[in-house]
N, C-alpha and C positions, 0 to 999 in steps of 0.2 A: 582615340584606336578601342574597339568593343572588344580585343583580343579574337573576333571572327576575321577579319579582315589581315590578308595576307601581309598588307603595306604597310608603312610607317608611315608618322608623320610629314615627315619628307620627301615622301613618294617608292620609301626603296621595299624592295619584296626582304623581307625579315626572314624567311626560311628560307630561301636563296643564298641570301648572306650568309646563312648560318653554316649550311653544304657547305658553303663556299670556304670558311674558313675549317670547317672540321676536314675536308681536301688538303688542305694545303697545312694544317696541324700534322696530319697521318704522313705527309712526304715531307717536308721539315725538321719533324721533332717527332718520329714513331714511337711506337711503344715497343723498348726492345721484348725481345722473344723470350727469353727468361720471367722478365714481367709477367708478360701476357698467360705463360705456362706457371707460375706462380699462381695467378687468379684463376683460372681455371681450376688448379687443383685445390683451393681453397675452398674454391665454390662446391668441387665436389665432392669435398667431404663437409658440408651441413647437411644435418640433418633432419629434418624436418618436423618431425617427431620424438624427437630425443628431449630430454630432460639435461637444463645445464643445470652443472654440480656445481658449487659458489662454494669459493675456497674460505673456508671457515677458521682455518691456523696458515700461519707458514713462520717457520724455526725463524728467518729470515728477519723478521717484522715483530714477530709474536714471541718469542724466549727470549730467555736475561744468557746473554752472554760468558760464558765460562772463561774467565783470566790462564791465559797459557793454551788454551784449548785450538788445534790447529788441525782443519783437513774435515771437521764438523760435517754427518752429513745434513742436508738438508730435509728438514721435516714440514711433509705438507700435510692437511684436512682437509676433503670435500664433501659435501653435504649435497643431492637431492633425495627432498620430501624423504621416505625412510633408510634410506641407503647413505652408506657414508663408505667412502673409501681413503686410508690413511696410508700415504707414501711416504719412503725414507728414497731420499736424492742423493746419489751416491759419485764418484768418477765409477765406480765399477762398473754400477746400473743402478737398475731401480726395486725396491722391495717394499712389498702390501698386502694391505690386505680388504677386502670385501667386506662390511658389516651392514644386519645382520650378515655371519658365515655362507657362503651360495658355491656352487659352481658361476664362473663370468668366463668368457674371453672378452680379452683387453688388448687392445690397440693403442702404441705408440705413436702418438702422432705427433710427426714435425716436418710440418712445413713443406719444401716443395718435395720430398722424400717420401716412398713408401711406406704406410705404416709397419708397425713390427706387433706383428701380433703376438702374444702371451695367456695362459689358460688359466683363473682361478680353480684350486681346489676346492675339496668341498669346506672345507676352513675358510675358504673364501683368497687362502693366502698365495701369491704369484710374484715371480721375480723377471727379469729382462737384463740381462747384462749388456748391454746396448745403453750407455749412460747417452738423453740428449746432450743435444750440442745448439744453442739455439732455443727458439720458441719451442713447447711442446703442448701437448694435451692428452688426457686420456680417451678414449671410447669405449666404454661394455654395454656388454650388451648380455641381461642378464636373463632366460627365457625370450619373452617376446619383449622387455622393456630396452630402451636402449638411453644410456645416460652418459654424458661429454662433460669434461669440466672447464674448465676457465685457461684459458692460453697461458702459461707462466712464460718467463726466463729460465731455461737452468742453469 
């Protein structure tokens, strides 16, 4: 078979068989509506022109634990070129700073939920009183640039 022929060695129409299998799967094992919605919203969050900010520090992995310390905030550092974002994650929410200091519009992305917008002041500082539940990422808009952090689990 050269790939141009619709029939396999046994005389089956491979494309027709594939389409029939797709239809059977859609009837017998359909994709749940909630999962389809999550997939659509995840794609909508995709910024083709955004730079990805890599996680360069995570206190869960990189910090030395302090004996007896409980409810310690999680410290994260992301970097995309010259832009650095330091974030403290607590049960009360997020607090962070964009460096070099600059105004920015920041969205806390949380999966299928809508993005929670916050604004960084002239010093690059921002807070969000909504603690992330489950996977989250940050989308920063500074001037004409868009930076999106890696997704992490809270």
